[in-house]
C-alpha positions as CSV (number, residue, x, y, z in Angstrom):
1,M,0.0,0.0,0.0
2,Q,1.3,3.4,-1.0
3,K,1.2,6.0,1.7
4,T,-0.8,9.2,1.2
5,F,0.1,10.9,4.5
6,T,3.6,12.0,5.5
7,G,4.9,12.1,9.0
8,F,4.6,15.9,8.8
9,S,0.9,15.5,8.0
10,R,0.3,13.0,10.8
11,K,2.1,15.1,13.3
12,N,0.0,18.2,12.4
13,I,-3.3,16.3,12.5
14,K,-2.4,14.8,15.9
15,A,-1.6,18.2,17.3
16,I,-4.7,19.8,15.9
17,H,-6.8,16.9,17.1
18,D,-5.3,17.1,20.6
19,L,-6.1,20.8,20.8
20,S,-9.6,20.4,19.4
21,L,-10.3,17.5,21.8
22,K,-9.0,19.6,24.7
23,Y,-11.2,22.6,23.7
24,N,-14.3,20.5,23.3
25,K,-13.7,18.7,26.7
26,L,-13.5,22.2,28.3
27,K,-16.9,23.0,26.8
28,N,-18.3,19.6,27.8
29,K,-19.1,18.8,24.2
30,I,-18.9,15.5,22.5
31,H,-15.9,15.9,20.2
32,A,-17.1,13.6,17.4
33,Q,-20.4,15.4,17.2
34,V,-18.7,18.8,17.1
35,L,-16.6,17.5,14.2
36,L,-19.6,16.2,12.3
37,N,-21.4,19.5,12.8
38,L,-18.4,21.5,11.6
39,M,-18.1,19.2,8.6
40,S,-21.7,19.9,7.6
41,E,-21.2,23.6,8.0
42,H,-18.1,23.6,5.9
43,A,-19.7,21.5,3.2
44,G,-22.5,24.1,2.9
45,E,-20.1,27.0,2.9
46,I,-18.0,25.3,0.2
47,N,-21.1,24.9,-1.9
48,Q,-22.1,28.6,-1.5
49,L,-18.6,29.8,-2.3
50,Y,-18.2,27.6,-5.3
51,K,-21.5,28.7,-6.7
52,A,-20.5,32.4,-6.1
53,E,-17.2,31.6,-8.0
54,D,-15.3,32.7,-4.8
55,K,-12.0,30.8,-4.8
56,H,-11.9,30.8,-1.0
57,Y,-13.9,27.6,-1.4
58,I,-10.5,25.9,-1.9
59,V,-9.3,26.9,1.6
60,E,-12.6,25.8,3.1
61,T,-12.2,22.5,1.3
62,G,-8.8,22.2,3.1
63,D,-10.5,22.9,6.4
64,L,-13.1,20.2,5.6
65,L,-10.3,17.8,4.9
66,I,-8.7,18.5,8.3
67,L,-12.0,17.9,10.0
68,C,-12.4,14.6,8.2
69,L,-8.9,13.6,9.2
70,E,-9.7,14.6,12.8
71,L,-12.7,12.3,12.7
72,L,-10.5,9.4,11.5
73,K,-8.1,10.2,14.3
74,E,-11.0,10.2,16.8
75,A,-11.9,6.7,15.5
76,Q,-8.3,5.7,15.8
77,A,-8.3,4.8,12.1
78,D,-5.2,5.0,9.9
79,P,-5.9,7.5,7.0
80,D,-3.7,5.6,4.6
81,V,-5.6,2.4,5.2
82,I,-9.0,4.1,4.9
83,L,-8.0,6.0,1.8
84,D,-6.5,2.9,0.1
85,K,-9.9,1.2,0.7
86,C,-11.8,4.3,-0.6
87,Y,-9.5,4.7,-3.7
88,K,-10.4,1.1,-4.7
89,R,-14.1,1.7,-4.1
90,Y,-14.2,4.9,-6.2
91,Y,-12.3,3.3,-9.1
92,K,-14.7,0.4,-9.0
93,K,-17.8,2.5,-8.6
94,L,-16.9,5.0,-11.3
95,S,-15.8,2.4,-13.8
96,G,-19.1,0.6,-13.2
97,L,-21.0,3.8,-13.8
98,I,-19.1,4.5,-17.0
99,E,-19.8,1.0,-18.3
100,E,-23.5,1.3,-17.4
101,F,-23.8,4.7,-19.1
102,K,-22.2,3.2,-22.3
103,K,-24.6,0.3,-22.2
104,Q,-27.6,2.6,-21.8
105,K,-26.3,4.9,-24.5
106,G,-25.9,1.9,-26.8
107,K,-29.5,0.8,-26.2
108,K,-30.8,4.3,-27.1
109,N,-28.7,4.4,-30.3
110,G,-29.5,0.8,-31.3
């Protein structure tokens, strides 16, 4: 398996996660739920910025990525293992969709 995340990335995600966890504990909040709420908010903001052709959506996408990595860290999941699984799933799913589209298009033209 090829690694996606470097030691530098892992170190930063761990540090951010530790601070985030500490903050949410101080506020008596369930950390995973806070992350999920923030992920939802960021997804909506990215959508709005993208539609408005505001390039800041790219930075917000990075923020969403960090939140996703934090949630993986919260679950004690290795991002490389998860992404390797997801890469395979996406290749399979998209290849299947393309083949299905070609079949349907062939039926319409035939």
